[in-house]
N, C-alpha and C positions, 0 to 999 in steps of 0.2 A: 271414768268417774261414774259411780252408780247413781241412779235417780229414782224418783218415785215410779218411773215406768219400767225400770228394769231391776231384777233382783240384785241385791248387794253381792259383790264378789266376796268369797270366803276369805278371811284374813289368813295369811300364812302363818305357820307355827311360830310362836315367839318364845325366846328363853326367859322372858320376863312375864310373870303372871299378871294379867288384867284385873283390874279392881280387886286387890287383895284385901283380906281382913286387916283391920287396924293392928299395928304392932308387929306384923309379920317381917322377918328380915328377908330382904329379897336379895338373892345371890345369883351369880352366874359363873359356874365352875369355881366355887369358893370366893369369888369376889363380890362383895356387897353392892347392891345397886340402890341408890337413894329412893325412898318412897316417892318423893316429889317427882323425880324423874319417871318413875313408873306411871304416875297418874297423868303427867304431861304427855308421855308417849301414848297412852290410851286415847287421849283427846285428839291427838294428831295422827291416828291411823298408824301408830308405830314409828312415825318419822321424827326425829329430833336433830338439832342443830349442835355443832361443837359449842357454840356459846351457851346454849341452854343447858347441855350436859355439865359443863364447867360451873354454870351459876347453881346448878343443883348439887354440887359437891364433888363431881368426878374430876380427877386429876388428869393432865395429858397422858400420863402413863397409864391410867385405867382405861382411857379411851383408846389408846393403842392396843391394849391387851383385848378390849372387847372387839376390835377389828381384826385381830390377829387369829392365828389358828386355834388359840386357846379360848377365844370368845366367840360370840355368834351373832355379831353385828355385821352389816355389809355397807360399804360405801356407796350412796346413791349418786352423790356429787361432791365436790370439794367442800368439806365443812357440813355436810348433810348425811345423816346415816338413817338407815333402817334397823331398827332394834330386834330384827328377827331373821330367820333364815328362810329361804324359799323364794318363790317367784315375786317380782315386783309388778304391780298392775298400774294401768293408766292413772288411778286415783292416787297412788303413792307419788307419782310424778307431778300430778296436780298439787299435792300438799307440799312437795319440795319447792315448787315455784312459788307457792303463797308464802312460805317461810322465807324465801330468798326475797321476795318483793316487799316484805314489811308489813306492818300492822294494818294499813289501808288497803292492801293488795286485794285483787278480786280476779277471778277467771271470766274470760270472754272468748269470742271467737267460736270455732267448731265445737270444742269441749262443752262450752256453756250452751250452745245450741242442742247438743244431744242431751244434756241435762234437762232441758226443757221439753224433750220428747220429739224434736224435729228430726225428720228422716233424710231430708234432702241436703245433707251437709256434705261438702267436699271431703273426700276420704283423706286427702293430703293436707287439709286445713291444720295449721300448727297450733300447738297448746299456747294460747295467748294469756298474758298476765297484765292486767293494768295496774300501774303504780303511779304515785303522785309525781308531779313534775320535777321535783328536786331529788328524787330517789336516784340512786346509783347501784342498782343490784349487780353482783357479779353474774356474768353470762352462764347460762345453762344450755348445754347442747340440745336438750329436748323442750325448751320452752322459749318463747319470745316475749320480751318485756317491752310494753309501750307505755311511755310517759304521757300523761294528761294533766293539764291545769285544773280541769274540772272533773274529778272523779264522780261517777254517778253513785246514787245510793244503791247499794248491792242487795240482792235477795238471797236468802240462804235455801240451798236445795241439798238435802241429806248432809247438812253440817258444813257445806262448801259455800262461801261468798261468791255470787255469781252476778255478772253485770246484767242490767235489765235487758229484756228481750231484743228491743230494737238495737241497742248497741252491740249485743252479742252477735246479732244476724249481720250487721254492717261489718263487724270486725272479721267474721267468717267469709266475707266476700272480698276481702283485702288480698290481692294477688292476681295471678294471671290465669283466671278460670274462664271458661266458655260462658257466653251469654246464656245458654240453656241452663247451665248449672246455676247461675245467679238468679235467673228468673224462677227456677224451680223453688229454690230456698225462700226467696221473698214472697212468693205466692203463697207457699205453704204456711209461712209465719203469719201472714194476714188472713188467709183462708181459715186457719185454726183458731183464730181469735186471740192469738198470743200478743199480737201487737197491731198497729194501724199504720196506713200510709203516711199519715201526718207525723207520727213518731219516727218512722224511718227516715223520712225527709230530713227532720230535725237532726237526727243521729249522722247523717251524711254531711249536713252543712255545706260549706264551701270548700271542703277539703279536696285535694288533688293527690290521689295515690294510684298505684297500679289497680286497675279494676274499677276505679270510681265512675268512669264513663259508662261501663256496662251496668253498674248499679243504677245510675240515673235513667238509663234507657229502660231498664226493668221496672223502676218505679213509675215511669210514664204509662207502662202497660198495666200495672196495678191500679193506678188512678183512673184509667179508662174502664176498669172493671174486670180485666182478665184475673182468673182465679188459678190458672195452672200454666206451666210452660208450653204445653201444646196449644193452649188458647192464645198465648202470646205469639207463637209462630204463625197461627192463623190470622192473627192481626197483622202481622208483617206482610203475609201474603195478599190479604185484602187491600192493604194500602198501596200495593203495587198496581191495583187495577185502575184502568182509565174509565170504567164504567160505574163502579160501586163507590158509594159514600160510606162513611163510618157507621157500622151498625151500633145498636144498643148492645152492651155486654152485661150478661147476668142481670137483666132487669126483667120484672115480671111482665108478662103479656096482659094487654088490657082486657077487662071483662071476664076474667077467670075466677074472681072472687076469692072465697076462703081457700078453694082447692087451686091456688094459683099456680101457673106454669112459668118456670124460669129458665128459659133456654140459654145456652152459651152465648149466642149472638143472634139478632133478629133485626130485620128491616120492617118497621110497621107500615110504611107506605107500599110495600110489596107483599106483605104477608109471607115472608120466607124466613125460616128458621134454619140455623146451622148448629148442629150438636157434634162436639168432638167425642167420639166413642173411645174413650181412654179407659181401659180396664183399671188402670192404677187410681184415677180420680173418681171413678163412678162405681167402684166395686162395693163400697159400704152401703148396704141396704138398697142398692140399685141394680138388681139383677135382670136378666133378660125379660122376665114377666113384667116387671115395672116399666122397663123402657118400651115394651109393646103397648102397654096401657097408656103411657104418656103420649107416644106418637098417634095412637087412635084418637085421643083427645085433640091433638094438633089437627088431624084430618077433619074431625067433626066440626071444628071451629073455622075451618077453611084455610089452614096454614099449610104451606109446602115445607117439608122437612128435608134438608140436604145433611145426611150423616157423613162425617169425615173421621178417618182414623189417623192417629199420630204418624203412623207409617206412611200413608199416602201423602200427609202434608210434607214429609221429608223426602219422599222419593218420587212423588208424582204431583208436584205442586201446580205445574201448569194445567193438568187435567182437572184438579180440584177446583182451581180458580175458574176455569171455563164452565164447570157444572153449576157453581154458585152464580155466576154471572148469567148463565142461561135461564136459571130459575127465576131471578130478579127481573131480567129483561122480558121473560115470558109473561110475567103478571102485568108488567106495565104495558106491553103491547096489547094484551087482552083487554085492558081497561083504559086504553088511550081514547081521548075524545069523550 
């Protein structure tokens, strides 16, 4: 599905002219196509249903002809047709799911997250279509219909009705994904300002489904102040320590004023800062020079900085924890009594 963040995919060539001048007779190999159906197909990315085609005046025989060798339609699913030749894109499948789902249907899950511009979406996340509780849409092999008694108010992205960000993110996490994957998506959604911890908690509610435990664990990290999956993994490591208490996460250091410093984690009582050196999360406007300047400020203010890479968090956790514990313990020993 195209979004404001990505260029629209080029429409495949259609045998029906889009937006025709009034009064023009539209034909397909000599067979007339009703003007009303032409305009409807244009509004629906070239996708129409059998019921819509019939309501516009096409007979069952005309539809069969359009789908046969003499026509140029293709069957996307039972009773759903693409009125063009050529490649079908994810957006066409999105449109088909909406047509199957009914008038109130909207897209959620991974496709909706990508429409919002989120990057840490599980590649295997299915196309999710939310429908009202009483709906009984015929199944589609490429889409998953989820009934809900309280359909949220959709947002429109590039002409597609999309569930609100919190609901879309939670639906994308439904399944058997890793905790790292869930954390990355939830942190990105909050860090980008797209949604909030409170809205995500509301979207999860008391539901119990595959992956809901991981979502709640990740939401605990977000509530603590973690902003990325590596920071969440650092939190897991620090909580295993018998020496360290919980640090402050992404909170400004005291006394830094307008040019405030906001480390990933710090202990005010020990004047120790931990920064996760993740190129993925710090690459925007935070190159090596700015990192050096920031760490020079930490040193000038009397703070010890322990830099940690995501790789070391995953492959050398014991050594990383020992270094952080030593830094905190060293300060406390120097200032004991």
